mmCIF file of the N, C-alpha and C atoms, coordinates in Angstrom:
data_MODEL
# 
_entry.id   MODEL 
# 
loop_
_atom_site.group_PDB 
_atom_site.id 
_atom_site.type_symbol 
_atom_site.label_atom_id 
_atom_site.label_alt_id 
_atom_site.label_comp_id 
_atom_site.label_asym_id 
_atom_site.label_entity_id 
_atom_site.label_seq_id 
_atom_site.pdbx_PDB_ins_code 
_atom_site.Cartn_x 
_atom_site.Cartn_y 
_atom_site.Cartn_z 
_atom_site.occupancy 
_atom_site.B_iso_or_equiv 
_atom_site.pdbx_formal_charge 
_atom_site.auth_seq_id 
_atom_site.auth_comp_id 
_atom_site.auth_asym_id 
_atom_site.auth_atom_id 
_atom_site.pdbx_PDB_model_num 
ATOM 1   N N  . MET A 1 1  ? 92.306  112.131 95.386  1.00 0.00 ? 1  MET A N  1 
ATOM 2   C CA . MET A 1 1  ? 91.892  113.418 96.208  1.00 0.00 ? 1  MET A CA 1 
ATOM 3   C C  . MET A 1 1  ? 93.195  114.191 96.593  1.00 0.00 ? 1  MET A C  1 
ATOM 4   N N  . ASP A 1 2  ? 93.034  115.430 96.441  1.00 0.00 ? 2  ASP A N  1 
ATOM 5   C CA . ASP A 1 2  ? 94.216  116.542 96.695  1.00 0.00 ? 2  ASP A CA 1 
ATOM 6   C C  . ASP A 1 2  ? 94.282  116.696 98.130  1.00 0.00 ? 2  ASP A C  1 
ATOM 7   N N  . ILE A 1 3  ? 95.422  117.190 98.513  1.00 0.00 ? 3  ILE A N  1 
ATOM 8   C CA . ILE A 1 3  ? 95.750  117.366 99.983  1.00 0.00 ? 3  ILE A CA 1 
ATOM 9   C C  . ILE A 1 3  ? 94.936  118.554 100.675 1.00 0.00 ? 3  ILE A C  1 
ATOM 10  N N  . LYS A 1 4  ? 94.353  119.400 99.823  1.00 0.00 ? 4  LYS A N  1 
ATOM 11  C CA . LYS A 1 4  ? 93.368  120.369 100.528 1.00 0.00 ? 4  LYS A CA 1 
ATOM 12  C C  . LYS A 1 4  ? 92.220  119.736 101.028 1.00 0.00 ? 4  LYS A C  1 
ATOM 13  N N  . SER A 1 5  ? 91.720  118.772 100.178 1.00 0.00 ? 5  SER A N  1 
ATOM 14  C CA . SER A 1 5  ? 90.439  117.963 100.389 1.00 0.00 ? 5  SER A CA 1 
ATOM 15  C C  . SER A 1 5  ? 90.641  117.109 101.610 1.00 0.00 ? 5  SER A C  1 
ATOM 16  N N  . LYS A 1 6  ? 91.769  116.330 101.818 1.00 0.00 ? 6  LYS A N  1 
ATOM 17  C CA . LYS A 1 6  ? 92.055  115.439 102.610 1.00 0.00 ? 6  LYS A CA 1 
ATOM 18  C C  . LYS A 1 6  ? 92.213  116.037 104.093 1.00 0.00 ? 6  LYS A C  1 
ATOM 19  N N  . ILE A 1 7  ? 92.866  117.177 104.005 1.00 0.00 ? 7  ILE A N  1 
ATOM 20  C CA . ILE A 1 7  ? 92.946  117.991 105.346 1.00 0.00 ? 7  ILE A CA 1 
ATOM 21  C C  . ILE A 1 7  ? 91.605  118.401 105.792 1.00 0.00 ? 7  ILE A C  1 
ATOM 22  N N  . GLY A 1 8  ? 90.772  118.952 104.985 1.00 0.00 ? 8  GLY A N  1 
ATOM 23  C CA . GLY A 1 8  ? 89.397  119.692 105.097 1.00 0.00 ? 8  GLY A CA 1 
ATOM 24  C C  . GLY A 1 8  ? 88.575  118.588 105.602 1.00 0.00 ? 8  GLY A C  1 
ATOM 25  N N  . ILE A 1 9  ? 88.603  117.358 105.097 1.00 0.00 ? 9  ILE A N  1 
ATOM 26  C CA . ILE A 1 9  ? 87.898  116.226 105.746 1.00 0.00 ? 9  ILE A CA 1 
ATOM 27  C C  . ILE A 1 9  ? 88.358  115.770 106.942 1.00 0.00 ? 9  ILE A C  1 
ATOM 28  N N  . ARG A 1 10 ? 89.804  115.712 107.368 1.00 0.00 ? 10 ARG A N  1 
ATOM 29  C CA . ARG A 1 10 ? 90.101  115.422 108.491 1.00 0.00 ? 10 ARG A CA 1 
ATOM 30  C C  . ARG A 1 10 ? 89.673  116.236 109.555 1.00 0.00 ? 10 ARG A C  1 
ATOM 31  N N  . ILE A 1 11 ? 89.716  117.630 109.275 1.00 0.00 ? 11 ILE A N  1 
ATOM 32  C CA . ILE A 1 11 ? 89.470  118.642 110.470 1.00 0.00 ? 11 ILE A CA 1 
ATOM 33  C C  . ILE A 1 11 ? 87.966  118.366 110.729 1.00 0.00 ? 11 ILE A C  1 
ATOM 34  N N  . LYS A 1 12 ? 87.182  118.283 109.723 1.00 0.00 ? 12 LYS A N  1 
ATOM 35  C CA . LYS A 1 12 ? 85.728  118.165 109.772 1.00 0.00 ? 12 LYS A CA 1 
ATOM 36  C C  . LYS A 1 12 ? 85.486  116.851 110.622 1.00 0.00 ? 12 LYS A C  1 
ATOM 37  N N  . GLU A 1 13 ? 86.088  115.724 110.398 1.00 0.00 ? 13 GLU A N  1 
ATOM 38  C CA . GLU A 1 13 ? 85.895  114.492 111.181 1.00 0.00 ? 13 GLU A CA 1 
ATOM 39  C C  . GLU A 1 13 ? 86.235  114.680 112.598 1.00 0.00 ? 13 GLU A C  1 
ATOM 40  N N  . LEU A 1 14 ? 87.435  115.299 112.783 1.00 0.00 ? 14 LEU A N  1 
ATOM 41  C CA . LEU A 1 14 ? 87.856  115.609 114.314 1.00 0.00 ? 14 LEU A CA 1 
ATOM 42  C C  . LEU A 1 14 ? 86.872  116.362 114.902 1.00 0.00 ? 14 LEU A C  1 
ATOM 43  N N  . ARG A 1 15 ? 86.445  117.532 114.291 1.00 0.00 ? 15 ARG A N  1 
ATOM 44  C CA . ARG A 1 15 ? 85.692  118.530 114.798 1.00 0.00 ? 15 ARG A CA 1 
ATOM 45  C C  . ARG A 1 15 ? 84.322  117.864 115.381 1.00 0.00 ? 15 ARG A C  1 
ATOM 46  N N  . GLU A 1 16 ? 83.762  116.941 114.340 1.00 0.00 ? 16 GLU A N  1 
ATOM 47  C CA . GLU A 1 16 ? 82.571  116.393 114.776 1.00 0.00 ? 16 GLU A CA 1 
ATOM 48  C C  . GLU A 1 16 ? 82.623  115.317 115.718 1.00 0.00 ? 16 GLU A C  1 
ATOM 49  N N  . GLN A 1 17 ? 83.876  114.660 115.805 1.00 0.00 ? 17 GLN A N  1 
ATOM 50  C CA . GLN A 1 17 ? 84.161  113.668 116.938 1.00 0.00 ? 17 GLN A CA 1 
ATOM 51  C C  . GLN A 1 17 ? 84.128  114.410 118.411 1.00 0.00 ? 17 GLN A C  1 
ATOM 52  N N  . LYS A 1 18 ? 84.487  115.600 118.380 1.00 0.00 ? 18 LYS A N  1 
ATOM 53  C CA . LYS A 1 18 ? 84.470  116.461 119.440 1.00 0.00 ? 18 LYS A CA 1 
ATOM 54  C C  . LYS A 1 18 ? 83.226  117.233 119.739 1.00 0.00 ? 18 LYS A C  1 
ATOM 55  N N  . ASP A 1 19 ? 82.188  116.949 118.979 1.00 0.00 ? 19 ASP A N  1 
ATOM 56  C CA . ASP A 1 19 ? 80.813  117.613 118.957 1.00 0.00 ? 19 ASP A CA 1 
ATOM 57  C C  . ASP A 1 19 ? 80.952  118.993 119.018 1.00 0.00 ? 19 ASP A C  1 
ATOM 58  N N  . MET A 1 20 ? 81.859  119.484 118.076 1.00 0.00 ? 20 MET A N  1 
ATOM 59  C CA . MET A 1 20 ? 82.047  120.954 118.066 1.00 0.00 ? 20 MET A CA 1 
ATOM 60  C C  . MET A 1 20 ? 81.337  121.513 116.728 1.00 0.00 ? 20 MET A C  1 
ATOM 61  N N  . SER A 1 21 ? 80.808  122.777 116.808 1.00 0.00 ? 21 SER A N  1 
ATOM 62  C CA . SER A 1 21 ? 80.460  123.489 115.522 1.00 0.00 ? 21 SER A CA 1 
ATOM 63  C C  . SER A 1 21 ? 81.576  124.083 114.886 1.00 0.00 ? 21 SER A C  1 
ATOM 64  N N  . GLN A 1 22 ? 81.334  124.618 113.639 1.00 0.00 ? 22 GLN A N  1 
ATOM 65  C CA . GLN A 1 22 ? 82.352  125.386 113.071 1.00 0.00 ? 22 GLN A CA 1 
ATOM 66  C C  . GLN A 1 22 ? 82.657  126.759 113.832 1.00 0.00 ? 22 GLN A C  1 
ATOM 67  N N  . LYS A 1 23 ? 81.607  127.132 114.308 1.00 0.00 ? 23 LYS A N  1 
ATOM 68  C CA . LYS A 1 23 ? 81.603  128.323 115.383 1.00 0.00 ? 23 LYS A CA 1 
ATOM 69  C C  . LYS A 1 23 ? 82.410  128.091 116.453 1.00 0.00 ? 23 LYS A C  1 
ATOM 70  N N  . ASP A 1 24 ? 82.241  127.023 117.145 1.00 0.00 ? 24 ASP A N  1 
ATOM 71  C CA . ASP A 1 24 ? 82.965  126.599 118.442 1.00 0.00 ? 24 ASP A CA 1 
ATOM 72  C C  . ASP A 1 24 ? 84.630  126.535 117.862 1.00 0.00 ? 24 ASP A C  1 
ATOM 73  N N  . LEU A 1 25 ? 84.790  125.878 116.809 1.00 0.00 ? 25 LEU A N  1 
ATOM 74  C CA . LEU A 1 25 ? 86.342  125.583 116.486 1.00 0.00 ? 25 LEU A CA 1 
ATOM 75  C C  . LEU A 1 25 ? 86.774  127.047 116.143 1.00 0.00 ? 25 LEU A C  1 
ATOM 76  N N  . SER A 1 26 ? 86.052  127.744 115.603 1.00 0.00 ? 26 SER A N  1 
ATOM 77  C CA . SER A 1 26 ? 86.513  129.059 115.221 1.00 0.00 ? 26 SER A CA 1 
ATOM 78  C C  . SER A 1 26 ? 86.874  130.118 116.426 1.00 0.00 ? 26 SER A C  1 
ATOM 79  N N  . PHE A 1 27 ? 85.991  129.938 117.491 1.00 0.00 ? 27 PHE A N  1 
ATOM 80  C CA . PHE A 1 27 ? 86.404  130.650 118.763 1.00 0.00 ? 27 PHE A CA 1 
ATOM 81  C C  . PHE A 1 27 ? 87.549  130.195 119.351 1.00 0.00 ? 27 PHE A C  1 
ATOM 82  N N  . PHE A 1 28 ? 87.835  128.825 119.633 1.00 0.00 ? 28 PHE A N  1 
ATOM 83  C CA . PHE A 1 28 ? 88.780  128.270 120.179 1.00 0.00 ? 28 PHE A CA 1 
ATOM 84  C C  . PHE A 1 28 ? 90.187  128.329 119.526 1.00 0.00 ? 28 PHE A C  1 
ATOM 85  N N  . SER A 1 29 ? 90.117  128.439 118.150 1.00 0.00 ? 29 SER A N  1 
ATOM 86  C CA . SER A 1 29 ? 91.182  128.355 117.246 1.00 0.00 ? 29 SER A CA 1 
ATOM 87  C C  . SER A 1 29 ? 91.605  129.857 116.983 1.00 0.00 ? 29 SER A C  1 
ATOM 88  N N  . ASN A 1 30 ? 90.658  130.784 117.222 1.00 0.00 ? 30 ASN A N  1 
ATOM 89  C CA . ASN A 1 30 ? 90.878  132.244 116.717 1.00 0.00 ? 30 ASN A CA 1 
ATOM 90  C C  . ASN A 1 30 ? 91.090  132.393 115.140 1.00 0.00 ? 30 ASN A C  1 
ATOM 91  N N  . ILE A 1 31 ? 90.214  131.524 114.518 1.00 0.00 ? 31 ILE A N  1 
ATOM 92  C CA . ILE A 1 31 ? 90.297  131.415 112.966 1.00 0.00 ? 31 ILE A CA 1 
ATOM 93  C C  . ILE A 1 31 ? 88.844  131.764 112.546 1.00 0.00 ? 31 ILE A C  1 
ATOM 94  N N  . ASP A 1 32 ? 88.623  132.583 111.821 1.00 0.00 ? 32 ASP A N  1 
ATOM 95  C CA . ASP A 1 32 ? 87.484  132.935 111.010 1.00 0.00 ? 32 ASP A CA 1 
ATOM 96  C C  . ASP A 1 32 ? 86.568  131.760 110.644 1.00 0.00 ? 32 ASP A C  1 
ATOM 97  N N  . ARG A 1 33 ? 85.233  131.637 111.066 1.00 0.00 ? 33 ARG A N  1 
ATOM 98  C CA . ARG A 1 33 ? 84.367  130.557 110.624 1.00 0.00 ? 33 ARG A CA 1 
ATOM 99  C C  . ARG A 1 33 ? 84.299  130.251 109.462 1.00 0.00 ? 33 ARG A C  1 
ATOM 100 N N  . SER A 1 34 ? 84.108  131.291 108.548 1.00 0.00 ? 34 SER A N  1 
ATOM 101 C CA . SER A 1 34 ? 84.046  131.233 106.983 1.00 0.00 ? 34 SER A CA 1 
ATOM 102 C C  . SER A 1 34 ? 85.263  130.490 106.457 1.00 0.00 ? 34 SER A C  1 
ATOM 103 N N  . TYR A 1 35 ? 86.419  130.863 106.898 1.00 0.00 ? 35 TYR A N  1 
ATOM 104 C CA . TYR A 1 35 ? 87.731  130.267 106.566 1.00 0.00 ? 35 TYR A CA 1 
ATOM 105 C C  . TYR A 1 35 ? 87.679  128.791 106.978 1.00 0.00 ? 35 TYR A C  1 
ATOM 106 N N  . ILE A 1 36 ? 87.282  128.468 108.094 1.00 0.00 ? 36 ILE A N  1 
ATOM 107 C CA . ILE A 1 36 ? 87.212  127.090 108.284 1.00 0.00 ? 36 ILE A CA 1 
ATOM 108 C C  . ILE A 1 36 ? 86.196  126.193 107.562 1.00 0.00 ? 36 ILE A C  1 
ATOM 109 N N  . ALA A 1 37 ? 85.059  126.904 107.070 1.00 0.00 ? 37 ALA A N  1 
ATOM 110 C CA . ALA A 1 37 ? 84.193  126.232 106.219 1.00 0.00 ? 37 ALA A CA 1 
ATOM 111 C C  . ALA A 1 37 ? 84.756  125.868 104.863 1.00 0.00 ? 37 ALA A C  1 
ATOM 112 N N  . SER A 1 38 ? 85.569  126.966 104.409 1.00 0.00 ? 38 SER A N  1 
ATOM 113 C CA . SER A 1 38 ? 86.205  126.660 103.113 1.00 0.00 ? 38 SER A CA 1 
ATOM 114 C C  . SER A 1 38 ? 87.248  125.742 103.112 1.00 0.00 ? 38 SER A C  1 
ATOM 115 N N  . VAL A 1 39 ? 87.953  125.755 104.168 1.00 0.00 ? 39 VAL A N  1 
ATOM 116 C CA . VAL A 1 39 ? 89.041  124.681 104.326 1.00 0.00 ? 39 VAL A CA 1 
ATOM 117 C C  . VAL A 1 39 ? 88.383  123.263 104.476 1.00 0.00 ? 39 VAL A C  1 
ATOM 118 N N  . GLU A 1 40 ? 87.268  123.041 105.145 1.00 0.00 ? 40 GLU A N  1 
ATOM 119 C CA . GLU A 1 40 ? 86.687  121.897 105.342 1.00 0.00 ? 40 GLU A CA 1 
ATOM 120 C C  . GLU A 1 40 ? 86.013  121.508 104.083 1.00 0.00 ? 40 GLU A C  1 
ATOM 121 N N  . ASN A 1 41 ? 85.878  122.361 103.160 1.00 0.00 ? 41 ASN A N  1 
ATOM 122 C CA . ASN A 1 41 ? 85.141  121.942 101.846 1.00 0.00 ? 41 ASN A CA 1 
ATOM 123 C C  . ASN A 1 41 ? 86.333  121.814 100.742 1.00 0.00 ? 41 ASN A C  1 
ATOM 124 N N  . GLY A 1 42 ? 87.555  122.022 101.153 1.00 0.00 ? 42 GLY A N  1 
ATOM 125 C CA . GLY A 1 42 ? 88.587  121.812 100.301 1.00 0.00 ? 42 GLY A CA 1 
ATOM 126 C C  . GLY A 1 42 ? 88.809  122.977 99.326  1.00 0.00 ? 42 GLY A C  1 
ATOM 127 N N  . GLN A 1 43 ? 88.460  124.144 99.654  1.00 0.00 ? 43 GLN A N  1 
ATOM 128 C CA . GLN A 1 43 ? 88.629  125.343 98.694  1.00 0.00 ? 43 GLN A CA 1 
ATOM 129 C C  . GLN A 1 43 ? 89.610  126.273 99.187  1.00 0.00 ? 43 GLN A C  1 
ATOM 130 N N  . ARG A 1 44 ? 90.251  126.090 100.352 1.00 0.00 ? 44 ARG A N  1 
ATOM 131 C CA . ARG A 1 44 ? 91.327  126.840 100.778 1.00 0.00 ? 44 ARG A CA 1 
ATOM 132 C C  . ARG A 1 44 ? 92.613  125.969 101.207 1.00 0.00 ? 44 ARG A C  1 
ATOM 133 N N  . ASN A 1 45 ? 93.719  126.544 101.057 1.00 0.00 ? 45 ASN A N  1 
ATOM 134 C CA . ASN A 1 45 ? 94.962  125.958 101.237 1.00 0.00 ? 45 ASN A CA 1 
ATOM 135 C C  . ASN A 1 45 ? 95.354  126.399 102.724 1.00 0.00 ? 45 ASN A C  1 
ATOM 136 N N  . ILE A 1 46 ? 95.123  125.745 103.743 1.00 0.00 ? 46 ILE A N  1 
ATOM 137 C CA . ILE A 1 46 ? 95.432  126.011 105.104 1.00 0.00 ? 46 ILE A CA 1 
ATOM 138 C C  . ILE A 1 46 ? 97.002  125.967 105.352 1.00 0.00 ? 46 ILE A C  1 
ATOM 139 N N  . SER A 1 47 ? 97.436  126.896 106.172 1.00 0.00 ? 47 SER A N  1 
ATOM 140 C CA . SER A 1 47 ? 98.824  126.998 106.505 1.00 0.00 ? 47 SER A CA 1 
ATOM 141 C C  . SER A 1 47 ? 99.175  125.939 107.742 1.00 0.00 ? 47 SER A C  1 
ATOM 142 N N  . ILE A 1 48 ? 100.335 125.550 107.989 1.00 0.00 ? 48 ILE A N  1 
ATOM 143 C CA . ILE A 1 48 ? 100.594 124.672 109.112 1.00 0.00 ? 48 ILE A CA 1 
ATOM 144 C C  . ILE A 1 48 ? 100.376 125.373 110.203 1.00 0.00 ? 48 ILE A C  1 
ATOM 145 N N  . VAL A 1 49 ? 100.548 126.781 110.239 1.00 0.00 ? 49 VAL A N  1 
ATOM 146 C CA . VAL A 1 49 ? 100.297 127.652 111.543 1.00 0.00 ? 49 VAL A CA 1 
ATOM 147 C C  . VAL A 1 49 ? 98.835  127.305 111.886 1.00 0.00 ? 49 VAL A C  1 
ATOM 148 N N  . ASN A 1 50 ? 97.886  127.454 110.900 1.00 0.00 ? 50 ASN A N  1 
ATOM 149 C CA . ASN A 1 50 ? 96.595  127.383 111.290 1.00 0.00 ? 50 ASN A CA 1 
ATOM 150 C C  . ASN A 1 50 ? 96.173  125.952 111.563 1.00 0.00 ? 50 ASN A C  1 
ATOM 151 N N  . ILE A 1 51 ? 96.850  124.822 110.988 1.00 0.00 ? 51 ILE A N  1 
ATOM 152 C CA . ILE A 1 51 ? 96.702  123.402 111.399 1.00 0.00 ? 51 ILE A CA 1 
ATOM 153 C C  . ILE A 1 51 ? 97.066  123.314 112.726 1.00 0.00 ? 51 ILE A C  1 
ATOM 154 N N  . GLU A 1 52 ? 98.116  123.912 113.199 1.00 0.00 ? 52 GLU A N  1 
ATOM 155 C CA . GLU A 1 52 ? 98.491  123.793 114.513 1.00 0.00 ? 52 GLU A CA 1 
ATOM 156 C C  . GLU A 1 52 ? 97.446  124.516 115.442 1.00 0.00 ? 52 GLU A C  1 
ATOM 157 N N  . LYS A 1 53 ? 96.878  125.604 115.180 1.00 0.00 ? 53 LYS A N  1 
ATOM 158 C CA . LYS A 1 53 ? 95.662  126.254 115.908 1.00 0.00 ? 53 LYS A CA 1 
ATOM 159 C C  . LYS A 1 53 ? 94.495  125.353 116.026 1.00 0.00 ? 53 LYS A C  1 
ATOM 160 N N  . VAL A 1 54 ? 94.066  124.797 114.839 1.00 0.00 ? 54 VAL A N  1 
ATOM 161 C CA . VAL A 1 54 ? 93.010  123.867 114.844 1.00 0.00 ? 54 VAL A CA 1 
ATOM 162 C C  . VAL A 1 54 ? 93.328  122.663 115.940 1.00 0.00 ? 54 VAL A C  1 
ATOM 163 N N  . SER A 1 55 ? 94.542  122.151 115.697 1.00 0.00 ? 55 SER A N  1 
ATOM 164 C CA . SER A 1 55 ? 94.872  121.003 116.452 1.00 0.00 ? 55 SER A CA 1 
ATOM 165 C C  . SER A 1 55 ? 94.863  121.236 118.105 1.00 0.00 ? 55 SER A C  1 
ATOM 166 N N  . ILE A 1 56 ? 95.289  122.523 118.385 1.00 0.00 ? 56 ILE A N  1 
ATOM 167 C CA . ILE A 1 56 ? 95.339  122.966 119.919 1.00 0.00 ? 56 ILE A CA 1 
ATOM 168 C C  . ILE A 1 56 ? 93.759  123.043 119.991 1.00 0.00 ? 56 ILE A C  1 
ATOM 169 N N  . ALA A 1 57 ? 93.086  123.557 119.507 1.00 0.00 ? 57 ALA A N  1 
ATOM 170 C CA . ALA A 1 57 ? 91.616  123.871 119.743 1.00 0.00 ? 57 ALA A CA 1 
ATOM 171 C C  . ALA A 1 57 ? 90.716  122.620 119.701 1.00 0.00 ? 57 ALA A C  1 
ATOM 172 N N  . LEU A 1 58 ? 91.215  121.498 119.165 1.00 0.00 ? 58 LEU A N  1 
ATOM 173 C CA . LEU A 1 58 ? 90.655  120.158 119.129 1.00 0.00 ? 58 LEU A CA 1 
ATOM 174 C C  . LEU A 1 58 ? 91.195  119.481 120.301 1.00 0.00 ? 58 LEU A C  1 
ATOM 175 N N  . GLY A 1 59 ? 92.329  119.888 120.926 1.00 0.00 ? 59 GLY A N  1 
ATOM 176 C CA . GLY A 1 59 ? 92.750  119.209 122.093 1.00 0.00 ? 59 GLY A CA 1 
ATOM 177 C C  . GLY A 1 59 ? 93.776  117.854 121.623 1.00 0.00 ? 59 GLY A C  1 
ATOM 178 N N  . ILE A 1 60 ? 94.260  118.069 120.390 1.00 0.00 ? 60 ILE A N  1 
ATOM 179 C CA . ILE A 1 60 ? 95.172  116.932 119.836 1.00 0.00 ? 60 ILE A CA 1 
ATOM 180 C C  . ILE A 1 60 ? 96.454  117.425 119.442 1.00 0.00 ? 60 ILE A C  1 
ATOM 181 N N  . SER A 1 61 ? 97.499  116.422 119.402 1.00 0.00 ? 61 SER A N  1 
ATOM 182 C CA . SER A 1 61 ? 98.713  116.849 118.843 1.00 0.00 ? 61 SER A CA 1 
ATOM 183 C C  . SER A 1 61 ? 98.700  116.764 117.214 1.00 0.00 ? 61 SER A C  1 
ATOM 184 N N  . LEU A 1 62 ? 99.739  117.469 116.703 1.00 0.00 ? 62 LEU A N  1 
ATOM 185 C CA . LEU A 1 62 ? 99.787  117.363 115.172 1.00 0.00 ? 62 LEU A CA 1 
ATOM 186 C C  . LEU A 1 62 ? 100.060 115.968 114.657 1.00 0.00 ? 62 LEU A C  1 
ATOM 187 N N  . LYS A 1 63 ? 100.837 115.115 115.645 1.00 0.00 ? 63 LYS A N  1 
ATOM 188 C CA . LYS A 1 63 ? 101.067 113.874 115.301 1.00 0.00 ? 63 LYS A CA 1 
ATOM 189 C C  . LYS A 1 63 ? 99.514  113.083 115.031 1.00 0.00 ? 63 LYS A C  1 
ATOM 190 N N  . GLU A 1 64 ? 98.850  113.340 116.188 1.00 0.00 ? 64 GLU A N  1 
ATOM 191 C CA . GLU A 1 64 ? 97.482  112.648 115.991 1.00 0.00 ? 64 GLU A CA 1 
ATOM 192 C C  . GLU A 1 64 ? 96.659  113.190 114.869 1.00 0.00 ? 64 GLU A C  1 
ATOM 193 N N  . PHE A 1 65 ? 96.773  114.375 114.485 1.00 0.00 ? 65 PHE A N  1 
ATOM 194 C CA . PHE A 1 65 ? 96.031  115.128 113.359 1.00 0.00 ? 65 PHE A CA 1 
ATOM 195 C C  . PHE A 1 65 ? 96.547  114.357 112.238 1.00 0.00 ? 65 PHE A C  1 
ATOM 196 N N  . PHE A 1 66 ? 97.730  114.015 112.001 1.00 0.00 ? 66 PHE A N  1 
ATOM 197 C CA . PHE A 1 66 ? 98.079  113.464 110.586 1.00 0.00 ? 66 PHE A CA 1 
ATOM 198 C C  . PHE A 1 66 ? 98.164  111.994 110.709 1.00 0.00 ? 66 PHE A C  1 
ATOM 199 N N  . ASN A 1 67 ? 97.868  111.374 111.891 1.00 0.00 ? 67 ASN A N  1 
ATOM 200 C CA . ASN A 1 67 ? 98.030  109.981 111.907 1.00 0.00 ? 67 ASN A CA 1 
ATOM 201 C C  . ASN A 1 67 ? 96.586  109.474 111.507 1.00 0.00 ? 67 ASN A C  1 
ATOM 202 N N  . ASN A 1 68 ? 96.456  109.315 110.204 1.00 0.00 ? 68 ASN A N  1 
ATOM 203 C CA . ASN A 1 68 ? 95.388  108.766 109.572 1.00 0.00 ? 68 ASN A CA 1 
ATOM 204 C C  . ASN A 1 68 ? 95.653  108.207 108.284 1.00 0.00 ? 68 ASN A C  1 
ATOM 205 N N  . ASP A 1 69 ? 94.774  107.431 107.887 1.00 0.00 ? 69 ASP A N  1 
ATOM 206 C CA . ASP A 1 69 ? 95.207  106.583 106.485 1.00 0.00 ? 69 ASP A CA 1 
ATOM 207 C C  . ASP A 1 69 ? 95.066  107.632 105.185 1.00 0.00 ? 69 ASP A C  1 
ATOM 208 N N  . LYS A 1 70 ? 94.517  108.816 105.437 1.00 0.00 ? 70 LYS A N  1 
ATOM 209 C CA . LYS A 1 70 ? 94.289  109.748 104.463 1.00 0.00 ? 70 LYS A CA 1 
ATOM 210 C C  . LYS A 1 70 ? 95.660  110.387 104.003 1.00 0.00 ? 70 LYS A C  1 
ATOM 211 N N  . PHE A 1 71 ? 96.506  110.309 104.895 1.00 0.00 ? 71 PHE A N  1 
ATOM 212 C CA . PHE A 1 71 ? 97.861  110.875 104.635 1.00 0.00 ? 71 PHE A CA 1 
ATOM 213 C C  . PHE A 1 71 ? 99.054  109.936 104.403 1.00 0.00 ? 71 PHE A C  1 
ATOM 214 N N  . ASP A 1 72 ? 98.710  108.639 104.134 1.00 0.00 ? 72 ASP A N  1 
ATOM 215 C CA . ASP A 1 72 ? 99.879  107.662 103.786 1.00 0.00 ? 72 ASP A CA 1 
ATOM 216 C C  . ASP A 1 72 ? 100.538 108.186 102.482 1.00 0.00 ? 72 ASP A C  1 
ATOM 217 N N  . ASN A 1 73 ? 101.605 107.690 102.242 1.00 0.00 ? 73 ASN A N  1 
ATOM 218 C CA . ASN A 1 73 ? 102.273 107.902 101.068 1.00 0.00 ? 73 ASN A CA 1 
ATOM 219 C C  . ASN A 1 73 ? 102.109 107.118 99.784  1.00 0.00 ? 73 ASN A C  1 
ATOM 220 N N  . ASP A 1 74 ? 101.135 106.300 99.831  1.00 0.00 ? 74 ASP A N  1 
ATOM 221 C CA . ASP A 1 74 ? 100.765 105.582 98.787  1.00 0.00 ? 74 ASP A CA 1 
ATOM 222 C C  . ASP A 1 74 ? 99.954  106.477 97.570  1.00 0.00 ? 74 ASP A C  1 
ATOM 223 N N  . SER A 1 75 ? 100.722 106.647 96.478  1.00 0.00 ? 75 SER A N  1 
ATOM 224 C CA . SER A 1 75 ? 100.279 107.653 95.682  1.00 0.00 ? 75 SER A CA 1 
ATOM 225 C C  . SER A 1 75 ? 98.778  106.974 94.936  1.00 0.00 ? 75 SER A C  1 
ATOM 226 N N  . ARG A 1 76 ? 98.639  105.633 95.054  1.00 0.00 ? 76 ARG A N  1 
ATOM 227 C CA . ARG A 1 76 ? 97.459  105.049 94.301  1.00 0.00 ? 76 ARG A CA 1 
ATOM 228 C C  . ARG A 1 76 ? 96.198  105.826 95.299  1.00 0.00 ? 76 ARG A C  1 
ATOM 229 N N  . SER A 1 77 ? 96.271  106.221 96.397  1.00 0.00 ? 77 SER A N  1 
ATOM 230 C CA . SER A 1 77 ? 95.187  106.603 97.241  1.00 0.00 ? 77 SER A CA 1 
ATOM 231 C C  . SER A 1 77 ? 94.694  108.098 97.121  1.00 0.00 ? 77 SER A C  1 
ATOM 232 N N  . CYS A 1 78 ? 95.630  108.774 96.064  1.00 0.00 ? 78 CYS A N  1 
ATOM 233 C CA . CYS A 1 78 ? 95.316  110.135 96.044  1.00 0.00 ? 78 CYS A CA 1 
ATOM 234 C C  . CYS A 1 78 ? 94.333  110.287 94.917  1.00 0.00 ? 78 CYS A C  1 
# 
């Protein structure tokens, strides 16, 4: 799985855990909803600046965002 897909899946997981819609996340992060949808689907390459905006909107740190098995360095998991 490529990094774009991993990050998109992670955003969707965290958003759903917070019971937020894409529209809610869009509002609180000041990022267009269609952009969020395309990131969640692994179609867009999100910048670290926008990952930070998403993390803030979700009420989590960047450390917590990346603290997930999806982001380990084991090349066999890609």
